[in-house]
mmJSON file of the N, C-alpha and C atoms, coordinates in Angstrom:
{"data_MODEL":{"atom_site":{
"group_PDB":["ATOM","ATOM","ATOM","ATOM","ATOM","ATOM","ATOM","ATOM","ATOM","ATOM","ATOM","ATOM","ATOM","ATOM","ATOM","ATOM","ATOM","ATOM","ATOM","ATOM","ATOM","ATOM","ATOM","ATOM","ATOM","ATOM","ATOM","ATOM","ATOM","ATOM","ATOM","ATOM","ATOM","ATOM","ATOM","ATOM","ATOM","ATOM","ATOM","ATOM","ATOM","ATOM","ATOM","ATOM","ATOM","ATOM","ATOM","ATOM","ATOM","ATOM","ATOM","ATOM","ATOM","ATOM","ATOM","ATOM","ATOM","ATOM","ATOM","ATOM","ATOM","ATOM","ATOM","ATOM","ATOM","ATOM","ATOM","ATOM","ATOM","ATOM","ATOM","ATOM","ATOM","ATOM","ATOM","ATOM","ATOM","ATOM","ATOM","ATOM","ATOM","ATOM","ATOM","ATOM","ATOM","ATOM","ATOM","ATOM","ATOM","ATOM","ATOM","ATOM","ATOM","ATOM","ATOM","ATOM","ATOM","ATOM","ATOM","ATOM","ATOM","ATOM","ATOM","ATOM","ATOM","ATOM","ATOM","ATOM","ATOM","ATOM","ATOM","ATOM","ATOM","ATOM","ATOM","ATOM","ATOM","ATOM","ATOM","ATOM","ATOM","ATOM","ATOM","ATOM","ATOM","ATOM","ATOM","ATOM","ATOM","ATOM","ATOM","ATOM","ATOM","ATOM","ATOM","ATOM","ATOM","ATOM","ATOM","ATOM","ATOM","ATOM","ATOM","ATOM","ATOM","ATOM","ATOM","ATOM","ATOM","ATOM","ATOM","ATOM","ATOM","ATOM","ATOM","ATOM","ATOM","ATOM","ATOM","ATOM","ATOM","ATOM","ATOM","ATOM","ATOM","ATOM","ATOM","ATOM","ATOM","ATOM","ATOM","ATOM","ATOM","ATOM","ATOM","ATOM","ATOM","ATOM","ATOM","ATOM","ATOM","ATOM","ATOM","ATOM","ATOM","ATOM","ATOM","ATOM","ATOM","ATOM","ATOM","ATOM","ATOM","ATOM","ATOM","ATOM","ATOM","ATOM","ATOM","ATOM","ATOM","ATOM","ATOM","ATOM","ATOM","ATOM","ATOM","ATOM","ATOM","ATOM","ATOM","ATOM","ATOM","ATOM","ATOM","ATOM","ATOM","ATOM","ATOM","ATOM","ATOM","ATOM","ATOM","ATOM","ATOM","ATOM","ATOM","ATOM","ATOM","ATOM","ATOM","ATOM","ATOM","ATOM"],
"id":[1,2,3,4,5,6,7,8,9,10,11,12,13,14,15,16,17,18,19,20,21,22,23,24,25,26,27,28,29,30,31,32,33,34,35,36,37,38,39,40,41,42,43,44,45,46,47,48,49,50,51,52,53,54,55,56,57,58,59,60,61,62,63,64,65,66,67,68,69,70,71,72,73,74,75,76,77,78,79,80,81,82,83,84,85,86,87,88,89,90,91,92,93,94,95,96,97,98,99,100,101,102,103,104,105,106,107,108,109,110,111,112,113,114,115,116,117,118,119,120,121,122,123,124,125,126,127,128,129,130,131,132,133,134,135,136,137,138,139,140,141,142,143,144,145,146,147,148,149,150,151,152,153,154,155,156,157,158,159,160,161,162,163,164,165,166,167,168,169,170,171,172,173,174,175,176,177,178,179,180,181,182,183,184,185,186,187,188,189,190,191,192,193,194,195,196,197,198,199,200,201,202,203,204,205,206,207,208,209,210,211,212,213,214,215,216,217,218,219,220,221,222,223,224,225,226,227,228,229,230,231,232,233,234],
"type_symbol":["N","C","C","N","C","C","N","C","C","N","C","C","N","C","C","N","C","C","N","C","C","N","C","C","N","C","C","N","C","C","N","C","C","N","C","C","N","C","C","N","C","C","N","C","C","N","C","C","N","C","C","N","C","C","N","C","C","N","C","C","N","C","C","N","C","C","N","C","C","N","C","C","N","C","C","N","C","C","N","C","C","N","C","C","N","C","C","N","C","C","N","C","C","N","C","C","N","C","C","N","C","C","N","C","C","N","C","C","N","C","C","N","C","C","N","C","C","N","C","C","N","C","C","N","C","C","N","C","C","N","C","C","N","C","C","N","C","C","N","C","C","N","C","C","N","C","C","N","C","C","N","C","C","N","C","C","N","C","C","N","C","C","N","C","C","N","C","C","N","C","C","N","C","C","N","C","C","N","C","C","N","C","C","N","C","C","N","C","C","N","C","C","N","C","C","N","C","C","N","C","C","N","C","C","N","C","C","N","C","C","N","C","C","N","C","C","N","C","C","N","C","C","N","C","C","N","C","C","N","C","C","N","C","C"],
"label_atom_id":["N","CA","C","N","CA","C","N","CA","C","N","CA","C","N","CA","C","N","CA","C","N","CA","C","N","CA","C","N","CA","C","N","CA","C","N","CA","C","N","CA","C","N","CA","C","N","CA","C","N","CA","C","N","CA","C","N","CA","C","N","CA","C","N","CA","C","N","CA","C","N","CA","C","N","CA","C","N","CA","C","N","CA","C","N","CA","C","N","CA","C","N","CA","C","N","CA","C","N","CA","C","N","CA","C","N","CA","C","N","CA","C","N","CA","C","N","CA","C","N","CA","C","N","CA","C","N","CA","C","N","CA","C","N","CA","C","N","CA","C","N","CA","C","N","CA","C","N","CA","C","N","CA","C","N","CA","C","N","CA","C","N","CA","C","N","CA","C","N","CA","C","N","CA","C","N","CA","C","N","CA","C","N","CA","C","N","CA","C","N","CA","C","N","CA","C","N","CA","C","N","CA","C","N","CA","C","N","CA","C","N","CA","C","N","CA","C","N","CA","C","N","CA","C","N","CA","C","N","CA","C","N","CA","C","N","CA","C","N","CA","C","N","CA","C","N","CA","C","N","CA","C","N","CA","C","N","CA","C","N","CA","C","N","CA","C","N","CA","C","N","CA","C"],
"label_alt_id":[null,null,null,null,null,null,null,null,null,null,null,null,null,null,null,null,null,null,null,null,null,null,null,null,null,null,null,null,null,null,null,null,null,null,null,null,null,null,null,null,null,null,null,null,null,null,null,null,null,null,null,null,null,null,null,null,null,null,null,null,null,null,null,null,null,null,null,null,null,null,null,null,null,null,null,null,null,null,null,null,null,null,null,null,null,null,null,null,null,null,null,null,null,null,null,null,null,null,null,null,null,null,null,null,null,null,null,null,null,null,null,null,null,null,null,null,null,null,null,null,null,null,null,null,null,null,null,null,null,null,null,null,null,null,null,null,null,null,null,null,null,null,null,null,null,null,null,null,null,null,null,null,null,null,null,null,null,null,null,null,null,null,null,null,null,null,null,null,null,null,null,null,null,null,null,null,null,null,null,null,null,null,null,null,null,null,null,null,null,null,null,null,null,null,null,null,null,null,null,null,null,null,null,null,null,null,null,null,null,null,null,null,null,null,null,null,null,null,null,null,null,null,null,null,null,null,null,null,null,null,null,null,null,null],
"label_comp_id":["MET","MET","MET","THR","THR","THR","LEU","LEU","LEU","LEU","LEU","LEU","GLU","GLU","GLU","SER","SER","SER","LYS","LYS","LYS","ILE","ILE","ILE","LEU","LEU","LEU","ASN","ASN","ASN","LYS","LYS","LYS","TYR","TYR","TYR","ILE","ILE","ILE","ILE","ILE","ILE","ILE","ILE","ILE","THR","THR","THR","ASP","ASP","ASP","ASN","ASN","ASN","SER","SER","SER","SER","SER","SER","LYS","LYS","LYS","GLU","GLU","GLU","ALA","ALA","ALA","LEU","LEU","LEU","GLU","GLU","GLU","ASN","ASN","ASN","TYR","TYR","TYR","GLU","GLU","GLU","ASN","ASN","ASN","LYS","LYS","LYS","LYS","LYS","LYS","ILE","ILE","ILE","VAL","VAL","VAL","GLU","GLU","GLU","ASN","ASN","ASN","SER","SER","SER","GLU","GLU","GLU","ASP","ASP","ASP","GLY","GLY","GLY","ILE","ILE","ILE","TYR","TYR","TYR","ASN","ASN","ASN","GLY","GLY","GLY","LEU","LEU","LEU","LYS","LYS","LYS","GLY","GLY","GLY","ILE","ILE","ILE","ILE","ILE","ILE","LYS","LYS","LYS","ASN","ASN","ASN","TYR","TYR","TYR","PRO","PRO","PRO","ASN","ASN","ASN","ILE","ILE","ILE","LYS","LYS","LYS","ILE","ILE","ILE","THR","THR","THR","ASP","ASP","ASP","THR","THR","THR","THR","THR","THR","SER","SER","SER","ASN","ASN","ASN","ASP","ASP","ASP","GLU","GLU","GLU","ASN","ASN","ASN","ASN","ASN","ASN","GLU","GLU","GLU","ILE","ILE","ILE","ILE","ILE","ILE","ASN","ASN","ASN","LYS","LYS","LYS","ILE","ILE","ILE","LYS","LYS","LYS","ASN","ASN","ASN","LEU","LEU","LEU","LEU","LEU","LEU","GLY","GLY","GLY","ASP","ASP","ASP"],
"label_asym_id":["A","A","A","A","A","A","A","A","A","A","A","A","A","A","A","A","A","A","A","A","A","A","A","A","A","A","A","A","A","A","A","A","A","A","A","A","A","A","A","A","A","A","A","A","A","A","A","A","A","A","A","A","A","A","A","A","A","A","A","A","A","A","A","A","A","A","A","A","A","A","A","A","A","A","A","A","A","A","A","A","A","A","A","A","A","A","A","A","A","A","A","A","A","A","A","A","A","A","A","A","A","A","A","A","A","A","A","A","A","A","A","A","A","A","A","A","A","A","A","A","A","A","A","A","A","A","A","A","A","A","A","A","A","A","A","A","A","A","A","A","A","A","A","A","A","A","A","A","A","A","A","A","A","A","A","A","A","A","A","A","A","A","A","A","A","A","A","A","A","A","A","A","A","A","A","A","A","A","A","A","A","A","A","A","A","A","A","A","A","A","A","A","A","A","A","A","A","A","A","A","A","A","A","A","A","A","A","A","A","A","A","A","A","A","A","A","A","A","A","A","A","A","A","A","A","A","A","A","A","A","A","A","A","A"],
"label_entity_id":["1","1","1","1","1","1","1","1","1","1","1","1","1","1","1","1","1","1","1","1","1","1","1","1","1","1","1","1","1","1","1","1","1","1","1","1","1","1","1","1","1","1","1","1","1","1","1","1","1","1","1","1","1","1","1","1","1","1","1","1","1","1","1","1","1","1","1","1","1","1","1","1","1","1","1","1","1","1","1","1","1","1","1","1","1","1","1","1","1","1","1","1","1","1","1","1","1","1","1","1","1","1","1","1","1","1","1","1","1","1","1","1","1","1","1","1","1","1","1","1","1","1","1","1","1","1","1","1","1","1","1","1","1","1","1","1","1","1","1","1","1","1","1","1","1","1","1","1","1","1","1","1","1","1","1","1","1","1","1","1","1","1","1","1","1","1","1","1","1","1","1","1","1","1","1","1","1","1","1","1","1","1","1","1","1","1","1","1","1","1","1","1","1","1","1","1","1","1","1","1","1","1","1","1","1","1","1","1","1","1","1","1","1","1","1","1","1","1","1","1","1","1","1","1","1","1","1","1","1","1","1","1","1","1"],
"label_seq_id":[1,1,1,2,2,2,3,3,3,4,4,4,5,5,5,6,6,6,7,7,7,8,8,8,9,9,9,10,10,10,11,11,11,12,12,12,13,13,13,14,14,14,15,15,15,16,16,16,17,17,17,18,18,18,19,19,19,20,20,20,21,21,21,22,22,22,23,23,23,24,24,24,25,25,25,26,26,26,27,27,27,28,28,28,29,29,29,30,30,30,31,31,31,32,32,32,33,33,33,34,34,34,35,35,35,36,36,36,37,37,37,38,38,38,39,39,39,40,40,40,41,41,41,42,42,42,43,43,43,44,44,44,45,45,45,46,46,46,47,47,47,48,48,48,49,49,49,50,50,50,51,51,51,52,52,52,53,53,53,54,54,54,55,55,55,56,56,56,57,57,57,58,58,58,59,59,59,60,60,60,61,61,61,62,62,62,63,63,63,64,64,64,65,65,65,66,66,66,67,67,67,68,68,68,69,69,69,70,70,70,71,71,71,72,72,72,73,73,73,74,74,74,75,75,75,76,76,76,77,77,77,78,78,78],
"pdbx_PDB_ins_code":[null,null,null,null,null,null,null,null,null,null,null,null,null,null,null,null,null,null,null,null,null,null,null,null,null,null,null,null,null,null,null,null,null,null,null,null,null,null,null,null,null,null,null,null,null,null,null,null,null,null,null,null,null,null,null,null,null,null,null,null,null,null,null,null,null,null,null,null,null,null,null,null,null,null,null,null,null,null,null,null,null,null,null,null,null,null,null,null,null,null,null,null,null,null,null,null,null,null,null,null,null,null,null,null,null,null,null,null,null,null,null,null,null,null,null,null,null,null,null,null,null,null,null,null,null,null,null,null,null,null,null,null,null,null,null,null,null,null,null,null,null,null,null,null,null,null,null,null,null,null,null,null,null,null,null,null,null,null,null,null,null,null,null,null,null,null,null,null,null,null,null,null,null,null,null,null,null,null,null,null,null,null,null,null,null,null,null,null,null,null,null,null,null,null,null,null,null,null,null,null,null,null,null,null,null,null,null,null,null,null,null,null,null,null,null,null,null,null,null,null,null,null,null,null,null,null,null,null,null,null,null,null,null,null],
"Cartn_x":[-8.183,-8.873,-8.267,-8.047,-7.518,-5.953,-5.167,-3.833,-3.755,-4.982,-4.975,-5.492,-6.521,-6.532,-5.602,-4.759,-3.81,-2.467,-2.262,-1.2,-1.821,-3.325,-4.06,-3.634,-3.69,-3.614,-2.094,-1.128,0.223,0.546,-0.281,0.132,1.095,1.809,3.093,1.981,2.566,1.94,2.761,2.092,2.505,1.842,2.56,2.127,2.944,2.154,2.839,3.211,4.527,4.839,4.101,2.833,2.171,1.739,1.123,1.1,0.371,-0.066,-0.752,0.588,1.588,2.69,3.129,2.64,2.942,2.385,1.43,0.451,1.216,2.142,3.08,4.822,4.731,5.953,6.934,6.287,6.809,6.524,6.125,5.536,6.334,7.056,8.194,7.854,6.749,6.358,5.886,6.688,6.161,7.104,6.456,7.185,6.681,7.425,6.976,7.481,6.622,7.069,6.706,7.273,7.396,6.063,5.3,3.709,3.86,4.201,4.394,4.189,3.941,3.908,4.908,6.123,7.367,7.801,7.405,7.489,6.963,5.631,4.529,5.301,5.399,6.097,7.314,8.514,9.675,9.531,8.693,8.695,7.666,6.679,6.267,7.083,7.796,8.78,9.799,10.225,11.567,10.899,9.647,8.88,8.978,8.509,8.461,9.476,10.686,11.94,12.572,12.278,12.933,12.101,10.842,9.919,10.229,11.488,11.772,12.457,13.194,13.846,12.929,11.733,10.939,10.608,10.69,10.23,8.662,7.901,6.322,6.168,5.769,5.472,3.604,3.461,2.114,2.16,1.917,2.0,0.49,-0.599,-1.879,-2.344,-3.146,-3.594,-5.13,-5.672,-6.935,-7.997,-7.813,-8.713,-8.585,-7.332,-7.244,-7.654,-7.386,-7.978,-9.424,-10.122,-11.71,-12.026,-11.387,-11.608,-11.651,-10.474,-10.506,-11.545,-11.793,-13.166,-14.018,-14.621,-15.692,-15.827,-14.683,-14.802,-15.308,-14.644,-14.738,-16.134,-16.618,-18.135,-19.097,-18.914,-19.595,-19.607,-18.437,-18.002,-18.953,-19.083,-19.592,-21.306,-21.388,-23.087,-23.529,-22.423,-22.93,-23.254],
"Cartn_y":[-6.49,-6.216,-4.915,-4.089,-2.792,-3.129,-3.802,-4.116,-5.01,-5.959,-6.783,-5.791,-5.082,-3.961,-2.85,-2.683,-1.998,-2.588,-3.936,-4.887,-5.08,-5.292,-5.848,-4.403,-3.223,-1.957,-1.278,-2.281,-1.78,-0.56,-0.047,1.12,1.151,2.177,2.142,2.067,1.241,0.933,1.252,2.072,2.362,1.993,1.155,0.535,0.219,0.339,0.223,-1.288,-1.342,-2.708,-3.336,-4.066,-4.936,-6.228,-7.106,-8.441,-8.332,-7.294,-7.303,-7.071,-6.735,-6.551,-7.924,-9.385,-10.537,-10.529,-9.785,-9.893,-9.154,-8.415,-7.699,-8.526,-9.544,-10.134,-10.138,-10.299,-10.409,-9.478,-8.226,-6.966,-6.109,-5.624,-4.509,-3.18,-2.641,-1.016,-0.942,-1.011,-0.971,-0.112,0.637,0.645,0.48,-0.104,-0.522,0.484,1.234,1.963,1.693,2.152,1.667,2.195,1.438,1.707,2.713,3.789,5.115,6.281,7.368,8.727,8.889,8.876,9.327,8.499,7.241,6.215,6.546,6.792,7.344,8.43,9.679,10.847,10.646,9.923,9.898,9.072,7.948,7.124,7.979,8.591,9.485,10.775,11.518,12.157,11.904,10.564,9.924,9.805,9.158,9.018,10.336,11.062,12.555,13.347,13.13,13.54,12.841,11.617,10.444,10.46,11.078,10.598,10.588,11.481,11.149,9.642,9.353,8.035,6.582,6.988,5.86,5.077,3.751,3.107,3.015,3.585,3.422,3.062,1.958,1.297,1.211,1.661,1.407,0.996,-0.301,-1.062,-1.265,-0.981,-1.225,0.19,0.118,1.359,1.678,2.679,3.067,2.03,1.37,0.609,-0.878,-1.025,-2.316,-1.933,-0.765,-0.384,-0.582,-0.021,-0.005,-1.315,-2.072,-3.862,-4.178,-4.035,-4.747,-4.052,-2.69,-2.413,-2.681,-2.957,-3.492,-4.989,-5.904,-7.086,-7.141,-6.319,-5.999,-5.756,-4.726,-4.376,-5.487,-6.203,-7.541,-8.591,-8.842,-9.578,-9.002,-7.858,-7.282,-6.792,-6.956,-7.135,-5.766,-4.75,-3.492,-3.193],
"Cartn_z":[4.727,3.266,2.517,3.234,2.412,2.255,2.789,2.298,1.307,1.03,-0.046,-1.639,-1.187,-2.398,-2.776,-1.766,-2.168,-3.016,-2.437,-3.311,-4.542,-4.996,-6.193,-7.193,-6.618,-7.368,-7.235,-6.68,-6.986,-6.078,-5.11,-4.373,-3.174,-3.093,-1.962,-0.385,0.503,1.528,2.857,3.898,5.083,6.105,7.007,8.111,9.138,10.458,11.463,11.703,12.612,13.154,13.976,13.2,13.976,13.049,13.438,13.062,11.578,11.079,9.996,8.945,9.344,8.27,7.551,8.195,7.869,6.202,6.128,4.678,3.616,4.036,3.21,2.942,3.343,3.847,2.037,1.074,-0.236,-0.877,-0.334,-1.386,-1.077,-2.212,-2.391,-1.887,-2.429,-2.095,-0.716,0.304,1.835,2.28,3.235,4.44,5.921,6.743,8.217,8.696,9.742,10.817,12.204,13.385,14.543,15.181,15.739,16.203,17.289,17.167,18.061,17.434,18.185,17.346,16.805,17.368,17.03,15.759,15.749,14.758,13.502,13.598,12.441,12.015,12.677,12.236,11.682,12.174,11.714,10.226,9.969,9.039,7.678,8.367,7.094,6.675,7.534,7.377,6.013,6.691,5.628,4.297,4.326,2.961,2.356,2.789,2.01,1.866,2.536,2.118,1.031,1.152,0.047,-0.93,-1.25,-2.257,-3.86,-4.175,-5.278,-5.559,-4.547,-4.69,-4.239,-3.872,-3.605,-4.723,-4.994,-6.143,-6.045,-6.811,-6.628,-8.39,-8.451,-9.804,-9.975,-11.043,-11.5,-12.651,-12.739,-13.81,-14.413,-13.998,-14.326,-14.838,-15.958,-16.717,-16.018,-16.307,-15.679,-15.952,-17.392,-17.851,-16.727,-16.548,-15.744,-14.193,-13.806,-12.334,-12.269,-13.265,-13.584,-13.53,-14.408,-14.367,-13.054,-12.174,-10.956,-10.166,-9.988,-9.267,-9.449,-10.751,-11.167,-10.469,-10.696,-10.112,-8.685,-7.85,-6.535,-6.335,-7.034,-7.093,-7.13,-8.093,-8.404,-7.275,-6.584,-5.483,-4.276,-4.303,-2.963,-3.013,-4.533,-5.062,-5.548,-5.239,-5.865,-7.163],
"occupancy":[1.0,1.0,1.0,1.0,1.0,1.0,1.0,1.0,1.0,1.0,1.0,1.0,1.0,1.0,1.0,1.0,1.0,1.0,1.0,1.0,1.0,1.0,1.0,1.0,1.0,1.0,1.0,1.0,1.0,1.0,1.0,1.0,1.0,1.0,1.0,1.0,1.0,1.0,1.0,1.0,1.0,1.0,1.0,1.0,1.0,1.0,1.0,1.0,1.0,1.0,1.0,1.0,1.0,1.0,1.0,1.0,1.0,1.0,1.0,1.0,1.0,1.0,1.0,1.0,1.0,1.0,1.0,1.0,1.0,1.0,1.0,1.0,1.0,1.0,1.0,1.0,1.0,1.0,1.0,1.0,1.0,1.0,1.0,1.0,1.0,1.0,1.0,1.0,1.0,1.0,1.0,1.0,1.0,1.0,1.0,1.0,1.0,1.0,1.0,1.0,1.0,1.0,1.0,1.0,1.0,1.0,1.0,1.0,1.0,1.0,1.0,1.0,1.0,1.0,1.0,1.0,1.0,1.0,1.0,1.0,1.0,1.0,1.0,1.0,1.0,1.0,1.0,1.0,1.0,1.0,1.0,1.0,1.0,1.0,1.0,1.0,1.0,1.0,1.0,1.0,1.0,1.0,1.0,1.0,1.0,1.0,1.0,1.0,1.0,1.0,1.0,1.0,1.0,1.0,1.0,1.0,1.0,1.0,1.0,1.0,1.0,1.0,1.0,1.0,1.0,1.0,1.0,1.0,1.0,1.0,1.0,1.0,1.0,1.0,1.0,1.0,1.0,1.0,1.0,1.0,1.0,1.0,1.0,1.0,1.0,1.0,1.0,1.0,1.0,1.0,1.0,1.0,1.0,1.0,1.0,1.0,1.0,1.0,1.0,1.0,1.0,1.0,1.0,1.0,1.0,1.0,1.0,1.0,1.0,1.0,1.0,1.0,1.0,1.0,1.0,1.0,1.0,1.0,1.0,1.0,1.0,1.0,1.0,1.0,1.0,1.0,1.0,1.0,1.0,1.0,1.0,1.0,1.0,1.0],
"B_iso_or_equiv":[0.0,0.0,0.0,0.0,0.0,0.0,0.0,0.0,0.0,0.0,0.0,0.0,0.0,0.0,0.0,0.0,0.0,0.0,0.0,0.0,0.0,0.0,0.0,0.0,0.0,0.0,0.0,0.0,0.0,0.0,0.0,0.0,0.0,0.0,0.0,0.0,0.0,0.0,0.0,0.0,0.0,0.0,0.0,0.0,0.0,0.0,0.0,0.0,0.0,0.0,0.0,0.0,0.0,0.0,0.0,0.0,0.0,0.0,0.0,0.0,0.0,0.0,0.0,0.0,0.0,0.0,0.0,0.0,0.0,0.0,0.0,0.0,0.0,0.0,0.0,0.0,0.0,0.0,0.0,0.0,0.0,0.0,0.0,0.0,0.0,0.0,0.0,0.0,0.0,0.0,0.0,0.0,0.0,0.0,0.0,0.0,0.0,0.0,0.0,0.0,0.0,0.0,0.0,0.0,0.0,0.0,0.0,0.0,0.0,0.0,0.0,0.0,0.0,0.0,0.0,0.0,0.0,0.0,0.0,0.0,0.0,0.0,0.0,0.0,0.0,0.0,0.0,0.0,0.0,0.0,0.0,0.0,0.0,0.0,0.0,0.0,0.0,0.0,0.0,0.0,0.0,0.0,0.0,0.0,0.0,0.0,0.0,0.0,0.0,0.0,0.0,0.0,0.0,0.0,0.0,0.0,0.0,0.0,0.0,0.0,0.0,0.0,0.0,0.0,0.0,0.0,0.0,0.0,0.0,0.0,0.0,0.0,0.0,0.0,0.0,0.0,0.0,0.0,0.0,0.0,0.0,0.0,0.0,0.0,0.0,0.0,0.0,0.0,0.0,0.0,0.0,0.0,0.0,0.0,0.0,0.0,0.0,0.0,0.0,0.0,0.0,0.0,0.0,0.0,0.0,0.0,0.0,0.0,0.0,0.0,0.0,0.0,0.0,0.0,0.0,0.0,0.0,0.0,0.0,0.0,0.0,0.0,0.0,0.0,0.0,0.0,0.0,0.0,0.0,0.0,0.0,0.0,0.0,0.0],
"pdbx_formal_charge":[null,null,null,null,null,null,null,null,null,null,null,null,null,null,null,null,null,null,null,null,null,null,null,null,null,null,null,null,null,null,null,null,null,null,null,null,null,null,null,null,null,null,null,null,null,null,null,null,null,null,null,null,null,null,null,null,null,null,null,null,null,null,null,null,null,null,null,null,null,null,null,null,null,null,null,null,null,null,null,null,null,null,null,null,null,null,null,null,null,null,null,null,null,null,null,null,null,null,null,null,null,null,null,null,null,null,null,null,null,null,null,null,null,null,null,null,null,null,null,null,null,null,null,null,null,null,null,null,null,null,null,null,null,null,null,null,null,null,null,null,null,null,null,null,null,null,null,null,null,null,null,null,null,null,null,null,null,null,null,null,null,null,null,null,null,null,null,null,null,null,null,null,null,null,null,null,null,null,null,null,null,null,null,null,null,null,null,null,null,null,null,null,null,null,null,null,null,null,null,null,null,null,null,null,null,null,null,null,null,null,null,null,null,null,null,null,null,null,null,null,null,null,null,null,null,null,null,null,null,null,null,null,null,null],
"auth_seq_id":[1,1,1,2,2,2,3,3,3,4,4,4,5,5,5,6,6,6,7,7,7,8,8,8,9,9,9,10,10,10,11,11,11,12,12,12,13,13,13,14,14,14,15,15,15,16,16,16,17,17,17,18,18,18,19,19,19,20,20,20,21,21,21,22,22,22,23,23,23,24,24,24,25,25,25,26,26,26,27,27,27,28,28,28,29,29,29,30,30,30,31,31,31,32,32,32,33,33,33,34,34,34,35,35,35,36,36,36,37,37,37,38,38,38,39,39,39,40,40,40,41,41,41,42,42,42,43,43,43,44,44,44,45,45,45,46,46,46,47,47,47,48,48,48,49,49,49,50,50,50,51,51,51,52,52,52,53,53,53,54,54,54,55,55,55,56,56,56,57,57,57,58,58,58,59,59,59,60,60,60,61,61,61,62,62,62,63,63,63,64,64,64,65,65,65,66,66,66,67,67,67,68,68,68,69,69,69,70,70,70,71,71,71,72,72,72,73,73,73,74,74,74,75,75,75,76,76,76,77,77,77,78,78,78],
"auth_comp_id":["MET","MET","MET","THR","THR","THR","LEU","LEU","LEU","LEU","LEU","LEU","GLU","GLU","GLU","SER","SER","SER","LYS","LYS","LYS","ILE","ILE","ILE","LEU","LEU","LEU","ASN","ASN","ASN","LYS","LYS","LYS","TYR","TYR","TYR","ILE","ILE","ILE","ILE","ILE","ILE","ILE","ILE","ILE","THR","THR","THR","ASP","ASP","ASP","ASN","ASN","ASN","SER","SER","SER","SER","SER","SER","LYS","LYS","LYS","GLU","GLU","GLU","ALA","ALA","ALA","LEU","LEU","LEU","GLU","GLU","GLU","ASN","ASN","ASN","TYR","TYR","TYR","GLU","GLU","GLU","ASN","ASN","ASN","LYS","LYS","LYS","LYS","LYS","LYS","ILE","ILE","ILE","VAL","VAL","VAL","GLU","GLU","GLU","ASN","ASN","ASN","SER","SER","SER","GLU","GLU","GLU","ASP","ASP","ASP","GLY","GLY","GLY","ILE","ILE","ILE","TYR","TYR","TYR","ASN","ASN","ASN","GLY","GLY","GLY","LEU","LEU","LEU","LYS","LYS","LYS","GLY","GLY","GLY","ILE","ILE","ILE","ILE","ILE","ILE","LYS","LYS","LYS","ASN","ASN","ASN","TYR","TYR","TYR","PRO","PRO","PRO","ASN","ASN","ASN","ILE","ILE","ILE","LYS","LYS","LYS","ILE","ILE","ILE","THR","THR","THR","ASP","ASP","ASP","THR","THR","THR","THR","THR","THR","SER","SER","SER","ASN","ASN","ASN","ASP","ASP","ASP","GLU","GLU","GLU","ASN","ASN","ASN","ASN","ASN","ASN","GLU","GLU","GLU","ILE","ILE","ILE","ILE","ILE","ILE","ASN","ASN","ASN","LYS","LYS","LYS","ILE","ILE","ILE","LYS","LYS","LYS","ASN","ASN","ASN","LEU","LEU","LEU","LEU","LEU","LEU","GLY","GLY","GLY","ASP","ASP","ASP"],
"auth_asym_id":["A","A","A","A","A","A","A","A","A","A","A","A","A","A","A","A","A","A","A","A","A","A","A","A","A","A","A","A","A","A","A","A","A","A","A","A","A","A","A","A","A","A","A","A","A","A","A","A","A","A","A","A","A","A","A","A","A","A","A","A","A","A","A","A","A","A","A","A","A","A","A","A","A","A","A","A","A","A","A","A","A","A","A","A","A","A","A","A","A","A","A","A","A","A","A","A","A","A","A","A","A","A","A","A","A","A","A","A","A","A","A","A","A","A","A","A","A","A","A","A","A","A","A","A","A","A","A","A","A","A","A","A","A","A","A","A","A","A","A","A","A","A","A","A","A","A","A","A","A","A","A","A","A","A","A","A","A","A","A","A","A","A","A","A","A","A","A","A","A","A","A","A","A","A","A","A","A","A","A","A","A","A","A","A","A","A","A","A","A","A","A","A","A","A","A","A","A","A","A","A","A","A","A","A","A","A","A","A","A","A","A","A","A","A","A","A","A","A","A","A","A","A","A","A","A","A","A","A","A","A","A","A","A","A"],
"auth_atom_id":["N","CA","C","N","CA","C","N","CA","C","N","CA","C","N","CA","C","N","CA","C","N","CA","C","N","CA","C","N","CA","C","N","CA","C","N","CA","C","N","CA","C","N","CA","C","N","CA","C","N","CA","C","N","CA","C","N","CA","C","N","CA","C","N","CA","C","N","CA","C","N","CA","C","N","CA","C","N","CA","C","N","CA","C","N","CA","C","N","CA","C","N","CA","C","N","CA","C","N","CA","C","N","CA","C","N","CA","C","N","CA","C","N","CA","C","N","CA","C","N","CA","C","N","CA","C","N","CA","C","N","CA","C","N","CA","C","N","CA","C","N","CA","C","N","CA","C","N","CA","C","N","CA","C","N","CA","C","N","CA","C","N","CA","C","N","CA","C","N","CA","C","N","CA","C","N","CA","C","N","CA","C","N","CA","C","N","CA","C","N","CA","C","N","CA","C","N","CA","C","N","CA","C","N","CA","C","N","CA","C","N","CA","C","N","CA","C","N","CA","C","N","CA","C","N","CA","C","N","CA","C","N","CA","C","N","CA","C","N","CA","C","N","CA","C","N","CA","C","N","CA","C","N","CA","C","N","CA","C","N","CA","C","N","CA","C","N","CA","C","N","CA","C"],
"pdbx_PDB_model_num":[1,1,1,1,1,1,1,1,1,1,1,1,1,1,1,1,1,1,1,1,1,1,1,1,1,1,1,1,1,1,1,1,1,1,1,1,1,1,1,1,1,1,1,1,1,1,1,1,1,1,1,1,1,1,1,1,1,1,1,1,1,1,1,1,1,1,1,1,1,1,1,1,1,1,1,1,1,1,1,1,1,1,1,1,1,1,1,1,1,1,1,1,1,1,1,1,1,1,1,1,1,1,1,1,1,1,1,1,1,1,1,1,1,1,1,1,1,1,1,1,1,1,1,1,1,1,1,1,1,1,1,1,1,1,1,1,1,1,1,1,1,1,1,1,1,1,1,1,1,1,1,1,1,1,1,1,1,1,1,1,1,1,1,1,1,1,1,1,1,1,1,1,1,1,1,1,1,1,1,1,1,1,1,1,1,1,1,1,1,1,1,1,1,1,1,1,1,1,1,1,1,1,1,1,1,1,1,1,1,1,1,1,1,1,1,1,1,1,1,1,1,1,1,1,1,1,1,1,1,1,1,1,1,1]
}}}
């Protein structure tokens, strides 16, 4: 569910190399890191080091984000 929400909001996703990565197959804004302490460390270090070069697009406005959040709340009954 978290991956879906992040994709809906067009957020950059960092995930370890596991079966959940299949949900990101056609998603551009992602980084898949090795599922180990070193893999996570090196992956995050690389992202921080290269942050200005990472393509992070946010095509939604705050109004659009609020609309999405309200739809999710309605689905959850909040």
